[in-house]
VEXDREN-2710 file (C-alpha; in Angstrom, 1 decimal):
% VEXDREN-2710
k/r/px/py/pz
1/MET/0.1/0.2/0.2
2/LYS/1.0/3.5/-0.4
3/ALA/1.8/5.5/3.0
4/VAL/2.9/9.1/4.0
5/VAL/5.9/8.0/6.4
6/LEU/7.2/10.2/9.3
7/ASN/11.0/9.4/9.1
8/GLY/12.0/11.4/12.5
9/PHE/10.7/14.3/14.7
10/GLY/11.0/17.9/13.4
11/ASP/9.6/19.7/10.4
12/VAL/7.4/18.7/7.5
13/SER/10.2/17.7/5.5
14/ASN/10.7/14.7/7.4
15/PHE/7.8/13.1/5.4
16/SER/8.3/10.5/2.5
17/PHE/6.0/8.6/0.2
18/GLU/6.6/4.8/0.4
19/GLU/5.0/1.8/-0.6
20/LEU/4.4/-1.0/2.1
21/ASP/2.8/-4.1/2.5
22/ARG/-0.9/-3.8/3.3
23/PRO/-1.5/-4.5/7.1
24/SER/-2.5/-8.3/8.4
25/PHE/-6.2/-8.4/10.5
26/GLN/-6.7/-10.2/13.4
27/GLN/-10.3/-11.9/14.4
28/ASP/-11.5/-8.9/15.9
29/GLN/-10.5/-6.4/13.7
30/LEU/-11.6/-5.2/10.2
31/LEU/-9.5/-4.6/7.2
32/ILE/-10.4/-1.0/5.8
33/ARG/-9.7/0.5/2.4
34/ILE/-9.1/4.0/3.5
35/ARG/-11.1/6.9/0.9
36/ALA/-10.5/9.9/3.0
37/ALA/-8.4/11.0/6.4
38/ALA/-8.7/14.2/8.3
39/PHE/-6.1/15.8/9.9
40/ASN/-6.1/16.9/13.8
41/PRO/-3.5/19.5/15.6
42/ILE/-2.2/15.9/17.3
43/ASP/-0.9/15.0/14.2
44/TYR/1.8/18.0/13.9
45/GLN/1.9/17.6/17.9
46/MET/3.5/14.2/17.1
47/ARG/5.3/15.2/14.2
48/LEU/7.3/17.9/16.4
49/GLY/8.1/15.3/19.4
50/TRP/5.4/16.5/21.9
51/ARG/3.7/15.1/24.8
52/GLU/1.1/13.4/22.1
53/SER/4.1/11.4/20.3
54/ARG/3.8/9.2/23.5
55/LEU/0.8/8.0/21.9
56/MET/2.6/6.9/18.6
57/THR/2.6/3.3/17.3
58/SER/3.2/4.1/13.7
59/PRO/5.3/6.2/12.1
60/ILE/2.4/6.5/9.8
61/LEU/0.3/9.4/11.6
62/GLY/-3.7/10.2/11.1
63/ARG/-6.3/9.4/13.8
64/GLU/-9.4/9.3/11.8
65/PHE/-11.0/8.5/8.6
66/SER/-13.7/7.2/6.2
67/GLY/-13.5/4.0/4.2
68/VAL/-14.9/1.0/3.2
69/VAL/-14.6/-2.4/4.7
70/GLU/-12.3/-5.0/2.9
71/ALA/-12.1/-8.2/5.4
72/VAL/-14.2/-8.7/8.6
73/GLY/-12.4/-10.7/11.4
74/GLN/-13.7/-13.8/12.5
75/SER/-15.1/-12.6/15.7
76/VAL/-16.6/-9.5/14.5
77/THR/-20.2/-8.8/14.4
78/GLY/-22.1/-5.9/12.9
79/PHE/-19.8/-5.1/9.5
80/SER/-19.8/-6.9/6.1
81/VAL/-17.3/-6.6/3.1
82/GLY/-18.3/-3.6/1.5
83/ASP/-19.9/-1.4/4.3
84/GLU/-18.9/2.2/4.4
85/VAL/-17.5/3.0/8.1
86/ILE/-15.8/6.1/9.8
87/SER/-13.3/5.6/12.7
88/ALA/-11.5/7.6/15.3
89/SER/-8.7/4.8/15.4
90/GLY/-6.2/6.9/17.3
91/SER/-3.5/4.7/18.2
92/ARG/-5.4/1.4/17.9
93/GLY/-4.7/0.5/14.2
94/SER/-2.1/-1.0/12.8
95/ASN/-0.9/2.4/11.4
96/GLY/-2.0/5.9/10.8
97/THR/-4.5/6.8/8.2
98/TYR/-2.1/8.5/6.1
99/ALA/-2.3/5.0/4.3
100/GLU/-4.5/3.2/2.0
101/TYR/-5.4/0.7/4.3
102/ILE/-5.6/-0.1/8.0
103/ALA/-6.6/-3.1/10.2
104/VAL/-8.7/-1.6/13.3
105/THR/-10.3/-3.1/16.0
106/SER/-14.0/-3.1/14.8
107/LYS/-15.0/-1.6/18.6
108/VAL/-14.0/2.0/17.1
109/VAL/-15.6/1.7/13.8
110/ALA/-19.4/3.3/12.9
111/HIS/-21.1/3.3/9.9
112/LYS/-21.0/6.2/7.7
113/PRO/-24.0/8.5/7.2
114/ALA/-26.2/7.8/4.4
115/GLY/-25.5/9.6/1.6
116/LEU/-22.6/11.8/2.8
117/SER/-19.5/11.7/0.9
118/PHE/-16.0/10.1/2.1
119/GLU/-14.5/13.4/2.8
120/ALA/-17.0/14.9/4.7
121/ALA/-17.6/11.6/6.7
122/ALA/-13.9/11.3/7.6
123/ALA/-14.2/14.9/9.0
124/ILE/-16.8/13.4/11.9
125/PRO/-15.1/11.1/13.9
126/SER/-12.5/13.1/15.9
127/SER/-14.0/16.1/17.0
128/GLY/-18.0/14.5/16.7
129/LEU/-16.8/12.3/19.8
130/THR/-15.0/15.3/21.8
131/ALA/-18.3/17.3/21.5
132/PHE/-20.3/14.3/22.0
133/GLN/-18.6/13.3/25.1
134/ALA/-18.7/16.9/26.7
135/PHE/-22.4/16.9/25.8
136/ARG/-23.1/13.7/27.4
137/ARG/-21.2/14.6/30.7
138/MET/-22.4/18.1/31.0
139/GLY/-26.0/17.0/31.2
140/MET/-27.3/20.6/30.6
141/LYS/-30.9/21.5/31.2
142/ALA/-32.6/24.1/28.9
143/SER/-32.8/26.4/31.6
144/ASP/-28.8/26.4/32.1
145/SER/-26.5/28.8/30.3
146/VAL/-23.5/28.1/28.5
147/PHE/-20.4/30.3/28.2
148/ILE/-17.7/28.5/25.1
149/ALA/-14.7/29.8/24.2
150/GLY/-13.4/28.7/20.9
151/GLY/-17.0/28.3/19.7
152/SER/-16.6/28.4/15.4
153/GLY/-13.9/25.3/15.6
154/ALA/-14.4/22.0/14.4
155/VAL/-15.3/20.9/18.2
156/GLY/-17.2/23.8/19.4
157/ARG/-19.6/24.0/16.0
158/PHE/-20.5/20.1/16.7
159/LEU/-21.2/21.0/20.6
160/ILE/-23.3/23.8/19.5
161/LYS/-25.1/21.8/17.1
162/LEU/-25.7/19.4/20.1
163/LEU/-26.7/21.7/22.5
164/PHE/-28.9/23.4/20.0
165/ALA/-30.9/20.4/19.0
166/ASP/-31.5/19.6/22.6
167/GLY/-33.2/22.8/23.3
168/ILE/-30.8/24.4/25.0
169/ARG/-30.6/27.9/23.6
170/LYS/-28.7/30.3/26.7
171/VAL/-25.3/29.7/24.5
172/VAL/-22.9/32.6/24.0
173/SER/-19.0/32.5/22.1
174/THR/-16.5/34.0/21.2
175/ALA/-15.2/35.1/17.9
176/GLY/-11.9/37.3/16.5
177/SER/-12.7/37.5/13.1
178/GLU/-15.9/38.3/10.7
179/GLN/-15.8/35.0/9.5
180/SER/-15.8/33.2/12.6
181/THR/-18.9/35.5/13.2
182/GLY/-20.4/34.5/10.2
183/VAL/-20.1/31.2/11.2
184/LEU/-21.9/31.0/14.5
185/ARG/-24.5/33.5/13.4
186/ALA/-25.1/30.6/10.8
187/MET/-25.3/28.1/13.2
188/GLY/-28.1/30.1/15.3
189/LEU/-26.1/32.3/18.0
190/GLU/-27.7/35.5/18.5
191/ALA/-25.5/38.9/17.4
192/SER/-25.4/40.0/20.9
193/HIS/-24.2/36.5/22.2
194/ILE/-21.0/36.2/20.0
195/LEU/-18.5/38.7/21.8
196/ASP/-15.0/39.4/20.8
197/TYR/-12.4/37.4/22.8
198/ARG/-10.0/40.5/22.1
199/SER/-12.0/42.8/24.3
200/GLU/-10.5/44.0/27.5
201/ARG/-14.1/43.9/29.0
202/LEU/-14.9/40.4/28.1
203/ALA/-15.8/39.1/31.6
204/GLU/-17.8/42.3/32.0
205/GLU/-19.8/41.9/28.4
206/LEU/-19.9/37.9/29.0
207/LEU/-21.6/38.8/32.4
208/ALA/-23.7/41.6/31.5
209/VAL/-25.0/39.0/28.2
210/ASN/-25.8/36.6/30.5
211/LYS/-27.3/38.7/32.9
212/GLY/-24.8/36.8/35.7
213/GLU/-22.7/34.4/36.2
214/PHE/-22.9/30.9/33.6
215/ASP/-23.4/27.5/34.7
216/PHE/-20.8/26.1/32.4
217/VAL/-18.2/27.1/30.7
218/VAL/-16.3/25.0/27.9
219/ASP/-12.8/25.7/27.1
220/LEU/-11.8/24.8/23.9
221/ALA/-9.2/27.5/23.2
222/GLY/-6.9/27.6/26.0
223/GLY/-4.4/30.4/27.3
224/GLN/-5.3/33.8/28.3
225/ILE/-8.8/33.4/28.2
226/THR/-9.2/30.6/30.3
227/GLU/-9.0/32.4/33.5
228/THR/-12.1/34.8/31.6
229/ALA/-13.9/31.6/31.5
230/ALA/-13.1/30.9/35.3
231/GLU/-14.1/34.4/36.3
232/VAL/-17.5/34.5/34.4
233/LEU/-18.3/30.6/36.2
234/LYS/-20.9/30.7/39.0
235/THR/-19.5/28.8/42.5
236/ASN/-20.0/25.0/42.2
237/GLY/-20.2/25.3/38.4
238/THR/-19.0/23.2/36.0
239/TYR/-16.2/24.3/33.8
240/VAL/-15.4/21.4/30.9
241/ASP/-11.6/21.2/29.9
242/VAL/-11.0/20.2/26.4
243/THR/-7.3/21.6/25.9
244/PHE/-5.4/21.0/29.0
245/LEU/-4.3/24.8/28.3
246/GLY/-5.2/26.7/31.4
247/THR/-3.2/29.1/33.4
248/GLN/-2.1/28.5/37.0
249/ARG/-4.8/31.9/37.8
250/SER/-7.6/30.0/36.0
251/ARG/-6.8/26.7/37.9
252/GLU/-6.7/28.6/41.6
253/ILE/-10.2/30.5/40.4
254/LEU/-12.1/27.4/39.7
255/PHE/-10.6/25.5/43.1
256/ASP/-11.7/28.7/45.1
257/ARG/-14.9/28.7/43.7
258/GLY/-15.6/24.7/44.3
259/ASP/-16.4/24.4/40.7
260/VAL/-16.3/21.0/38.9
261/VAL/-13.8/20.1/36.2
262/LEU/-14.8/18.0/33.5
263/ASN/-11.6/16.6/31.5
264/ILE/-12.6/15.6/28.0
265/SER/-10.2/13.1/26.6
266/ASN/-11.1/10.8/24.1
267/TYR/-7.8/9.0/25.4
268/ALA/-9.6/8.0/28.6
269/TYR/-11.3/4.8/26.5
270/ARG/-7.9/3.9/25.2
271/LEU/-6.1/3.9/28.6
272/LYS/-8.9/1.9/30.4
273/ASN/-9.5/0.0/27.0
274/GLU/-13.2/0.9/27.1
275/LEU/-13.0/0.5/23.3
276/GLY/-16.9/0.1/23.1
277/GLY/-17.7/4.1/24.2
278/TYR/-15.8/5.0/21.2
279/GLY/-17.7/3.1/18.3
280/GLU/-21.0/3.2/20.5
281/ALA/-21.0/6.8/20.9
282/LEU/-19.4/7.4/16.9
283/GLN/-22.4/5.6/15.6
284/GLU/-25.1/7.9/17.4
285/ILE/-23.7/10.7/16.1
286/SER/-23.5/9.1/12.5
287/ASN/-27.3/8.2/13.1
288/ARG/-28.2/11.9/14.3
289/ILE/-26.5/13.3/11.1
290/SER/-28.1/10.4/8.9
291/SER/-31.6/11.4/10.1
292/GLY/-30.9/15.3/10.0
293/GLY/-30.9/15.7/13.9
294/ILE/-27.2/17.8/13.3
295/ALA/-25.2/18.5/10.1
296/ALA/-21.6/17.3/9.4
297/PRO/-18.8/19.7/9.5
298/GLU/-17.4/21.6/7.1
299/VAL/-14.7/20.5/5.4
300/HIS/-11.6/21.7/3.3
301/LEU/-10.2/19.2/1.0
302/VAL/-6.2/20.1/1.0
303/GLY/-5.4/17.4/-1.8
304/ASP/-5.0/13.8/-2.6
305/LEU/-2.4/11.2/-0.6
306/GLY/1.0/12.3/-1.0
307/VAL/3.6/14.1/0.8
308/SER/2.6/17.8/-0.2
309/THR/-0.4/17.8/0.8
310/VAL/0.6/16.3/4.3
311/GLN/3.2/19.0/4.4
312/GLU/0.5/21.5/3.7
313/ALA/-2.2/20.3/6.2
314/HIS/0.4/20.6/8.8
315/ARG/1.7/24.1/8.1
316/LEU/-2.3/25.2/8.4
317/MET/-2.4/23.4/11.0
318/GLU/0.2/25.0/12.9
319/SER/-0.5/28.8/11.8
320/GLY/-4.5/28.3/12.8
321/ALA/-5.6/29.0/9.2
322/LEU/-8.2/26.3/9.9
323/ASN/-11.3/29.1/9.9
324/GLY/-13.5/26.2/11.8
325/ARG/-13.1/23.9/8.9
326/LYS/-11.8/19.9/8.9
327/LEU/-9.0/19.4/6.6
328/VAL/-9.1/16.4/4.8
329/MET/-6.8/14.3/2.1
330/ARG/-8.5/12.0/-0.2
331/VAL/-7.0/8.3/-0.3
END
Protein backbone atom coordinates (compact mmCIF):
# COMPACT_ATOMS: atom_id res chain seq x y z
CA MET A 1 0.00 0.00 0.00
CA LYS A 2 1.03 3.62 -0.48
CA ALA A 3 1.63 5.66 2.68
CA VAL A 4 3.16 8.90 3.92
CA VAL A 5 5.72 8.04 6.61
CA LEU A 6 7.31 10.23 9.31
CA ASN A 7 11.04 9.53 9.44
CA GLY A 8 11.89 11.57 12.54
CA PHE A 9 10.62 14.35 14.78
CA GLY A 10 10.95 17.86 13.43
CA ASP A 11 9.65 19.92 10.53
CA VAL A 12 7.52 18.83 7.59
CA SER A 13 10.56 17.82 5.53
CA ASN A 14 10.68 14.57 7.51
CA PHE A 15 7.79 13.00 5.59
CA SER A 16 8.36 10.54 2.73
CA PHE A 17 6.10 8.64 0.34
CA GLU A 18 6.60 4.88 0.52
CA GLU A 19 5.19 1.58 -0.72
CA LEU A 20 4.51 -0.78 2.21
CA ASP A 21 2.88 -4.16 2.77
CA ARG A 22 -0.86 -4.13 3.29
CA PRO A 23 -1.52 -4.69 7.03
CA SER A 24 -2.71 -8.08 8.27
CA PHE A 25 -5.79 -8.18 10.49
CA GLN A 26 -6.80 -10.11 13.59
CA GLN A 27 -10.06 -11.90 14.40
CA ASP A 28 -11.53 -8.86 16.19
CA GLN A 29 -10.49 -6.40 13.48
CA LEU A 30 -11.65 -5.01 10.18
CA LEU A 31 -9.36 -4.42 7.23
CA ILE A 32 -10.50 -1.12 5.73
CA ARG A 33 -9.61 0.60 2.47
CA ILE A 34 -9.27 4.24 3.49
CA ARG A 35 -11.05 6.66 1.18
CA ALA A 36 -10.43 9.92 3.08
CA ALA A 37 -8.44 10.93 6.15
CA ALA A 38 -8.86 14.02 8.32
CA PHE A 39 -6.06 15.94 9.99
CA ASN A 40 -5.92 16.86 13.67
CA PRO A 41 -3.67 19.23 15.64
CA ILE A 42 -2.36 16.18 17.51
CA ASP A 43 -0.76 15.12 14.20
CA TYR A 44 1.65 18.03 14.08
CA GLN A 45 2.21 17.83 17.84
CA MET A 46 3.30 14.22 17.34
CA ARG A 47 5.48 15.23 14.40
CA LEU A 48 7.26 17.75 16.61
CA GLY A 49 7.87 15.13 19.31
CA TRP A 50 5.62 16.79 21.89
CA ARG A 51 3.85 14.99 24.74
CA GLU A 52 1.35 13.45 22.32
CA SER A 53 4.14 11.58 20.49
CA ARG A 54 4.06 9.05 23.33
CA LEU A 55 0.81 7.77 21.82
CA MET A 56 2.48 6.88 18.51
CA THR A 57 2.51 3.21 17.56
CA SER A 58 3.42 3.68 13.90
CA PRO A 59 5.54 6.13 11.87
CA ILE A 60 2.39 6.74 9.80
CA LEU A 61 0.41 9.55 11.43
CA GLY A 62 -3.34 10.19 11.24
CA ARG A 63 -6.15 9.23 13.61
CA GLU A 64 -9.53 9.42 11.84
CA PHE A 65 -10.87 8.35 8.49
CA SER A 66 -13.69 7.08 6.32
CA GLY A 67 -13.48 4.04 4.09
CA VAL A 68 -14.85 0.71 2.90
CA VAL A 69 -14.57 -2.63 4.70
CA GLU A 70 -12.39 -5.02 2.68
CA ALA A 71 -12.21 -7.96 5.11
CA VAL A 72 -13.85 -8.93 8.42
CA GLY A 73 -12.26 -10.79 11.32
CA GLN A 74 -13.92 -14.03 12.45
CA SER A 75 -15.20 -12.67 15.77
CA VAL A 76 -16.54 -9.39 14.36
CA THR A 77 -20.30 -8.82 14.19
CA GLY A 78 -22.28 -5.93 12.75
CA PHE A 79 -20.03 -5.28 9.75
CA SER A 80 -19.73 -6.83 6.30
CA VAL A 81 -17.40 -6.52 3.34
CA GLY A 82 -18.40 -3.43 1.35
CA ASP A 83 -19.78 -1.46 4.30
CA GLU A 84 -18.95 2.24 4.25
CA VAL A 85 -17.58 3.21 7.64
CA ILE A 86 -15.96 5.93 9.75
CA SER A 87 -13.55 5.58 12.64
CA ALA A 88 -11.57 7.44 15.26
CA SER A 89 -8.80 4.88 15.10
CA GLY A 90 -6.49 6.86 17.37
CA SER A 91 -3.48 4.72 18.16
CA ARG A 92 -5.45 1.47 17.96
CA GLY A 93 -4.90 0.73 14.28
CA SER A 94 -2.14 -1.21 12.54
CA ASN A 95 -0.89 2.17 11.34
CA GLY A 96 -2.05 5.75 10.99
CA THR A 97 -4.44 7.02 8.37
CA TYR A 98 -1.99 8.66 5.94
CA ALA A 99 -2.20 5.37 4.06
CA GLU A 100 -4.39 3.32 1.74
CA TYR A 101 -5.28 0.61 4.27
CA ILE A 102 -5.69 0.14 8.01
CA ALA A 103 -6.56 -2.80 10.27
CA VAL A 104 -8.45 -1.72 13.37
CA THR A 105 -10.71 -3.20 16.04
CA SER A 106 -14.38 -3.01 15.11
CA LYS A 107 -15.07 -1.42 18.52
CA VAL A 108 -13.89 1.97 17.25
CA VAL A 109 -15.77 1.84 13.92
CA ALA A 110 -19.25 3.02 12.97
CA HIS A 111 -21.30 2.98 9.79
CA LYS A 112 -20.96 6.13 7.70
CA PRO A 113 -23.96 8.49 7.61
CA ALA A 114 -26.15 7.70 4.62
CA GLY A 115 -25.63 9.91 1.60
CA LEU A 116 -22.57 11.67 2.97
CA SER A 117 -19.38 11.87 0.93
CA PHE A 118 -16.28 10.10 2.20
CA GLU A 119 -14.54 13.47 2.50
CA ALA A 120 -17.25 14.94 4.72
CA ALA A 121 -17.58 11.72 6.73
CA ALA A 122 -13.84 11.62 7.52
CA ALA A 123 -14.22 14.92 9.40
CA ILE A 124 -16.76 13.53 11.87
CA PRO A 125 -15.00 11.15 14.28
CA SER A 126 -12.54 13.10 16.44
CA SER A 127 -14.36 16.43 16.75
CA GLY A 128 -17.70 14.65 16.93
CA LEU A 129 -16.61 12.31 19.71
CA THR A 130 -14.99 15.12 21.68
CA ALA A 131 -18.11 17.28 21.45
CA PHE A 132 -20.42 14.36 22.16
CA GLN A 133 -18.46 13.34 25.26
CA ALA A 134 -18.65 16.91 26.54
CA PHE A 135 -22.36 17.10 25.72
CA ARG A 136 -23.21 13.87 27.54
CA ARG A 137 -21.09 14.56 30.60
CA MET A 138 -22.35 18.12 31.00
CA GLY A 139 -25.95 17.01 31.27
CA MET A 140 -27.29 20.52 30.76
CA LYS A 141 -30.90 21.51 31.31
CA ALA A 142 -32.77 23.88 28.99
CA SER A 143 -32.61 26.60 31.65
CA ASP A 144 -28.80 26.37 32.00
CA SER A 145 -26.38 28.84 30.42
CA VAL A 146 -23.01 28.07 28.85
CA PHE A 147 -20.06 30.10 27.63
CA ILE A 148 -18.02 28.33 24.95
CA ALA A 149 -14.54 29.76 24.39
CA GLY A 150 -13.69 29.03 20.77
CA GLY A 151 -17.10 27.94 19.52
CA SER A 152 -16.41 28.46 15.81
CA GLY A 153 -13.88 25.61 15.63
CA ALA A 154 -14.69 22.04 14.63
CA VAL A 155 -15.45 20.77 18.15
CA GLY A 156 -17.32 23.93 19.07
CA ARG A 157 -19.55 23.72 16.02
CA PHE A 158 -20.43 20.11 16.81
CA LEU A 159 -21.14 20.93 20.44
CA ILE A 160 -23.36 23.89 19.60
CA LYS A 161 -25.34 21.74 17.16
CA LEU A 162 -25.86 19.11 19.85
CA LEU A 163 -26.92 21.71 22.42
CA PHE A 164 -29.36 23.41 20.08
CA ALA A 165 -30.83 20.07 19.01
CA ASP A 166 -31.43 19.33 22.71
CA GLY A 167 -33.29 22.60 23.25
CA ILE A 168 -30.49 24.48 25.00
CA ARG A 169 -30.41 28.05 23.73
CA LYS A 170 -28.51 30.04 26.36
CA VAL A 171 -25.24 29.70 24.49
CA VAL A 172 -22.63 32.47 24.33
CA SER A 173 -19.35 32.23 22.45
CA THR A 174 -16.39 34.25 21.25
CA ALA A 175 -14.98 35.08 17.83
CA GLY A 176 -12.04 37.05 16.52
CA SER A 177 -12.97 37.65 12.89
CA GLU A 178 -15.95 38.38 10.67
CA GLN A 179 -15.69 34.87 9.28
CA SER A 180 -15.88 33.23 12.71
CA THR A 181 -18.74 35.51 13.66
CA GLY A 182 -20.53 34.57 10.46
CA VAL A 183 -20.10 30.89 11.21
CA LEU A 184 -21.66 31.25 14.64
CA ARG A 185 -24.49 33.42 13.32
CA ALA A 186 -25.24 30.86 10.61
CA MET A 187 -25.54 28.20 13.29
CA GLY A 188 -28.20 30.20 15.09
CA LEU A 189 -26.36 32.19 17.76
CA GLU A 190 -27.78 35.64 18.38
CA ALA A 191 -25.47 38.48 17.38
CA SER A 192 -25.44 39.74 20.97
CA HIS A 193 -24.22 36.31 22.12
CA ILE A 194 -21.04 36.46 20.03
CA LEU A 195 -18.31 38.52 21.68
CA ASP A 196 -14.83 39.53 20.55
CA TYR A 197 -12.35 37.49 22.58
CA ARG A 198 -9.80 40.33 22.27
CA SER A 199 -11.94 42.77 24.25
CA GLU A 200 -10.28 44.09 27.42
CA ARG A 201 -13.73 44.05 29.06
CA LEU A 202 -14.65 40.54 27.97
CA ALA A 203 -15.54 39.28 31.44
CA GLU A 204 -17.87 42.24 32.04
CA GLU A 205 -19.47 41.81 28.62
CA LEU A 206 -20.04 38.09 29.18
CA LEU A 207 -21.70 38.68 32.54
CA ALA A 208 -23.85 41.42 31.03
CA VAL A 209 -25.12 39.39 28.09
CA ASN A 210 -25.87 36.41 30.36
CA LYS A 211 -27.34 38.60 33.09
CA GLY A 212 -25.07 36.92 35.61
CA GLU A 213 -22.57 34.12 35.95
CA PHE A 214 -22.70 31.03 33.76
CA ASP A 215 -23.73 27.55 34.86
CA PHE A 216 -21.17 25.99 32.50
CA VAL A 217 -18.13 27.10 30.58
CA VAL A 218 -16.35 25.08 27.89
CA ASP A 219 -12.70 25.77 27.10
CA LEU A 220 -11.86 25.00 23.48
CA ALA A 221 -9.16 27.66 23.19
CA GLY A 222 -6.76 27.51 26.12
CA GLY A 223 -4.37 30.22 27.24
CA GLN A 224 -5.40 33.58 28.65
CA ILE A 225 -9.11 33.21 27.92
CA THR A 226 -9.28 30.35 30.43
CA GLU A 227 -8.94 32.95 33.17
CA THR A 228 -11.89 34.92 31.83
CA ALA A 229 -13.89 31.70 31.49
CA ALA A 230 -13.15 30.82 35.11
CA GLU A 231 -14.07 34.32 36.28
CA VAL A 232 -17.55 34.21 34.73
CA LEU A 233 -18.40 30.72 36.01
CA LYS A 234 -20.65 30.54 39.05
CA THR A 235 -19.60 29.02 42.37
CA ASN A 236 -19.96 25.23 42.18
CA GLY A 237 -20.40 25.55 38.42
CA THR A 238 -18.96 23.19 35.81
CA TYR A 239 -15.82 23.94 33.82
CA VAL A 240 -15.37 21.69 30.80
CA ASP A 241 -11.68 21.44 29.86
CA VAL A 242 -10.96 20.14 26.38
CA THR A 243 -7.54 21.70 25.87
CA PHE A 244 -5.43 21.02 28.99
CA LEU A 245 -4.04 24.50 28.33
CA GLY A 246 -5.29 26.46 31.31
CA THR A 247 -3.13 28.83 33.35
CA GLN A 248 -2.13 28.68 37.00
CA ARG A 249 -4.49 31.56 37.75
CA SER A 250 -7.46 29.89 36.05
CA ARG A 251 -6.85 26.75 38.11
CA GLU A 252 -6.71 28.84 41.29
CA ILE A 253 -10.01 30.58 40.47
CA LEU A 254 -11.76 27.29 39.80
CA PHE A 255 -10.44 25.74 43.01
CA ASP A 256 -11.38 28.74 45.14
CA ARG A 257 -14.95 28.66 43.80
CA GLY A 258 -15.33 24.92 44.30
CA ASP A 259 -16.12 24.40 40.63
CA VAL A 260 -16.36 20.98 39.04
CA VAL A 261 -13.79 20.40 36.30
CA LEU A 262 -14.68 17.91 33.57
CA ASN A 263 -11.59 16.77 31.68
CA ILE A 264 -12.67 15.76 28.19
CA SER A 265 -10.25 13.22 26.75
CA ASN A 266 -10.96 10.63 24.09
CA TYR A 267 -7.79 8.91 25.29
CA ALA A 268 -9.73 7.84 28.38
CA TYR A 269 -11.39 4.92 26.63
CA ARG A 270 -8.07 3.81 25.18
CA LEU A 271 -6.20 4.04 28.48
CA LYS A 272 -8.83 1.93 30.23
CA ASN A 273 -9.29 -0.32 27.18
CA GLU A 274 -12.98 0.63 27.20
CA LEU A 275 -13.19 0.77 23.44
CA GLY A 276 -16.92 0.21 23.16
CA GLY A 277 -17.41 3.84 24.10
CA TYR A 278 -15.84 4.95 20.83
CA GLY A 279 -17.90 2.91 18.41
CA GLU A 280 -21.23 3.23 20.19
CA ALA A 281 -20.95 6.99 20.59
CA LEU A 282 -19.69 7.39 17.04
CA GLN A 283 -22.64 5.39 15.71
CA GLU A 284 -25.07 7.63 17.61
CA ILE A 285 -23.43 10.70 16.06
CA SER A 286 -23.65 9.08 12.62
CA ASN A 287 -27.33 8.27 13.16
CA ARG A 288 -28.08 11.85 14.21
CA ILE A 289 -26.44 13.16 11.04
CA SER A 290 -28.28 10.62 8.87
CA SER A 291 -31.62 11.67 10.37
CA GLY A 292 -30.89 15.36 9.91
CA GLY A 293 -30.76 16.03 13.65
CA ILE A 294 -27.35 17.65 13.32
CA ALA A 295 -25.23 18.63 10.32
CA ALA A 296 -21.86 17.23 9.32
CA PRO A 297 -18.83 19.52 9.75
CA GLU A 298 -17.48 21.74 7.01
CA VAL A 299 -14.34 20.45 5.35
CA HIS A 300 -11.44 21.82 3.36
CA LEU A 301 -10.06 19.26 0.91
CA VAL A 302 -6.29 19.76 0.97
CA GLY A 303 -5.50 17.25 -1.79
CA ASP A 304 -4.80 13.59 -2.51
CA LEU A 305 -2.61 11.21 -0.51
CA GLY A 306 0.96 12.44 -0.84
CA VAL A 307 3.78 14.23 0.92
CA SER A 308 2.87 17.68 -0.38
CA THR A 309 -0.72 17.32 0.84
CA VAL A 310 0.41 16.24 4.31
CA GLN A 311 2.96 19.04 4.49
CA GLU A 312 0.41 21.67 3.53
CA ALA A 313 -2.12 20.37 6.06
CA HIS A 314 0.48 20.49 8.84
CA ARG A 315 1.43 24.06 7.91
CA LEU A 316 -2.22 25.12 8.00
CA MET A 317 -2.79 23.47 11.38
CA GLU A 318 0.32 25.02 12.94
CA SER A 319 -0.62 28.48 11.67
CA GLY A 320 -4.20 28.11 12.92
CA ALA A 321 -5.57 28.95 9.47
CA LEU A 322 -8.44 26.46 9.65
CA ASN A 323 -11.43 28.82 9.97
CA GLY A 324 -13.31 26.11 11.84
CA ARG A 325 -13.14 23.66 8.97
CA LYS A 326 -11.66 20.18 9.14
CA LEU A 327 -8.75 19.52 6.81
CA VAL A 328 -9.26 16.36 4.77
CA MET A 329 -7.10 14.33 2.39
CA ARG A 330 -8.55 12.11 -0.32
CA VAL A 331 -6.93 8.67 -0.33
